[in-house]
C-alpha positions in Angstrom: 0.9 8.8 -0.2 2.3 6.5 2.2 5.7 5.5 3.6 7.9 2.6 1.9 7.8 -0.4 4.2 10.6 -1.8 3.2 14.3 -0.3 3.3 16.8 -3.2 3.1 15.7 -5.5 -0.1 17.5 -8.4 -1.0 17.1 -9.9 -4.4 18.3 -13.7 -5.3 18.0 -15.9 -7.8 19.8 -17.8 -10.6 21.9 -15.8 -13.2 19.8 -14.9 -15.9 16.6 -14.6 -14.1 16.8 -10.7 -13.9 17.9 -9.8 -10.7 19.5 -6.7 -12.1 16.9 -5.3 -14.2 14.6 -5.6 -11.1 16.9 -4.2 -8.5 17.4 -1.3 -10.9 13.8 -0.5 -11.5 13.0 -0.8 -7.6 16.2 1.6 -6.8 14.8 3.9 -9.3 11.3 3.6 -7.9 12.0 3.7 -4.5 14.7 5.9 -4.6 17.2 3.5 -2.5 20.8 2.9 -3.0 21.7 -0.1 -5.3 24.5 -2.5 -4.8 25.3 -5.2 -7.2 27.4 -8.0 -5.7 29.2 -9.1 -8.8 30.3 -5.3 -8.9 31.7 -5.7 -5.3 33.3 -9.0 -5.9 34.9 -8.7 -9.5 38.0 -6.5 -10.3 38.7 -5.7 -13.9 39.7 -9.0 -15.9 37.5 -10.8 -13.5 40.1 -10.9 -10.5 38.0 -12.0 -7.6 38.1 -9.8 -4.5 39.5 -12.3 -1.6 36.6 -13.7 0.4 37.6 -11.9 3.9 37.6 -8.6 2.2 34.6 -9.5 0.1 32.5 -10.3 3.2 33.7 -6.7 4.8 32.6 -4.7 2.0 29.4 -6.7 2.1 29.1 -6.2 5.7 29.8 -2.3 5.5 26.7 -2.3 2.9 24.7 -4.1 5.1 25.0 -1.7 8.1 23.6 1.1 6.0 20.0 2.2 6.8 18.8 1.5 3.2 19.6 -0.4 0.0 18.7 -3.1 -2.6 21.3 -5.7 -3.0 21.2 -8.1 -5.8 23.4 -11.2 -6.3 23.9 -14.8 -5.5 27.2 -15.6 -3.6 25.7 -18.5 -1.3 28.5 -17.9 1.0 27.1 -14.4 2.3 23.4 -15.3 1.8 22.8 -16.0 5.2 24.4 -12.9 6.3 22.5 -10.8 3.9 19.4 -12.2 4.6 19.7 -11.5 8.4 19.7 -7.5 7.4 17.0 -7.7 4.9 13.7 -6.9 5.7 12.4 -8.1 2.2 13.6 -10.9 0.2 12.4 -11.5 -3.3 13.8 -15.0 -4.8 13.5 -14.7 -8.4 12.6 -18.7 -9.0 12.7 -19.2 -12.5 13.0 -22.3 -14.7 16.3 -23.3 -15.8 15.7 -23.1 -19.5 14.7 -19.6 -19.1 17.6 -18.4 -17.3 20.3 -20.3 -19.5 18.5 -18.7 -22.5 18.8 -15.2 -20.9 22.4 -15.7 -20.1 23.5 -16.9 -23.6 21.5 -14.0 -25.1 23.1 -11.6 -22.4 26.4 -12.8 -23.5 25.6 -12.2 -27.4 24.2 -8.7 -26.5 26.8 -7.5 -24.3 29.8 -9.2 -25.9 33.0 -7.3 -25.7 31.4 -4.8 -23.4 31.1 -4.5 -19.7 27.2 -4.8 -18.5 26.0 -1.7 -16.1 26.1 -4.3 -13.1 29.5 -5.3 -13.4 32.4 -4.0 -11.9 34.7 -2.0 -14.5 36.9 -4.0 -16.8 35.0 -7.2 -16.6 33.9 -7.7 -20.1 30.8 -9.9 -20.7 31.6 -13.5 -21.1 30.4 -16.8 -20.7 32.1 -20.5 -20.3 31.2 -23.9 -19.8 31.6 -24.0 -16.0 29.3 -20.8 -15.8 26.6 -22.3 -18.0 26.5 -25.4 -16.2 26.2 -23.6 -13.0 23.1 -21.9 -14.4 22.0 -25.0 -15.6 22.6 -26.6 -12.1 21.2 -24.2 -10.2 17.7 -25.6 -9.3 19.3 -28.7 -7.8 22.6 -27.0 -6.4 21.9 -23.5 -5.2 18.0 -23.5 -4.8 17.7 -25.9 -2.0 20.1 -23.8 0.1 18.2 -20.8 -0.7 14.6 -22.4 0.5 16.5 -23.5 3.9 17.7 -20.0 4.3 14.1 -18.4 3.6 12.5 -20.8 6.0 14.6 -19.3 8.8 14.5 -15.5 8.1 12.4 -12.9 9.6 12.0 -10.8 6.5 9.2 -10.7 4.1 9.5 -13.0 1.3 8.3 -12.7 -2.1 8.8 -15.6 -4.5 8.3 -14.8 -8.3 8.4 -17.7 -10.6 8.0 -16.1 -13.9 8.4 -12.7 -15.9 4.8 -12.2 -15.9 4.9 -12.6 -11.8 7.6 -10.0 -11.9 5.4 -7.6 -14.3 2.6 -8.3 -11.8 4.6 -7.4 -8.7 5.9 -4.2 -10.0 2.5 -3.2 -11.3 1.2 -3.6 -8.0 3.8 -1.3 -6.0 3.5 2.1 -5.2 5.9 5.0 -5.6 6.6 6.0 -2.0 9.7 6.3 0.2 
């Protein structure tokens, strides 16, 4: 058995791309601590953490030796990317992400998902649906710019089939 090359893994992509699902699988397989940014940012009742406090929370996590962090939050992407040694970008089509967000909202209606903060029951509104739909035009270009400038290894996966292949190619070493 070898030693795990990456110990600080950042998983990014649109809502509905499967960031939390992939990060949970990787954390279990590689026995790395898992941080869901949504759980750090949102408080019960969907109350946001003030941005300075949120950045402070993220900074504390980033300074730890090992982690997998999943989530968007464009305002902190550059900061998180500087600490990562592997960035996985789930660059999925808008139709798939939108479908998955709608499916997730239906499946988890009235409950709080495991990757969310307690007291944040699943919901969807027009603004969020629009954000998911517009992600390829609005958020993706900024992600691409950040990825061009980082020193981390980068893995871009464009479909569930590619994610499956990626997972099948991994070793279970730490």
